[in-house]
N, C-alpha and C positions, 0 to 999 in steps of 0.2 A: 616170567621173571622181569621185575621192574628195571627200567633204564636208569642209568646213573650218569654223572658228569664224565665218567671214564668210559662208559659203554652205552652208546646211544645210536639211533638210526642214522645211516649215512646221509639221509636227506636233511639232517640237522647240522651237518658238518660245517656249512658255510655261514651259519648264524653267528652273530656276535655272542661271546660267552654268556653274558647276562640274559640275552633273549633265549639262548639255547637252554640255560638252566630252567627258565620259566616254561619253555616248551616241554622239557622232560617232566617237570612237575605236572603240567596239564595232561600230557599223554599218559602218565602213570595213573592219574585219577580217572581218565576215560577208560583205560583198560580195566580198572577195578569196577567200573560201572557196567562192564560187559561189551564195550565197543570192540569191533574187530581191529586188529593191529594197524592195518593200512589207513583205515578211517581215523583212528585215534591220532596217528602221526599227522595227517593232513589238517585235522581240526586244531591240534595242539600248535602247530607251526603258525597257522593263521591267527589264532587267539593270542599267541605270544607276541607276534608282530603288532597286533592291535594294542596289547598291553604296553609294549615298548613305546609306541607312539604317544600314549596317554601319560606314561610315567617317566619316561627317560628323555623326552624332547624339551624339557623346561630349562 
């Protein structure tokens, strides 16, 4: 079941809302590609933080 802005992994709880939304989007895409849940979460958080540094720090 895909994650949403209302239902997401606990490890995403402390992310800023914009970064969390991106992490949820990435994690759902990784799950659809067949990644295991734990790995999808870790990758998604890392990629969302990178995305935020590139797009939100201006």
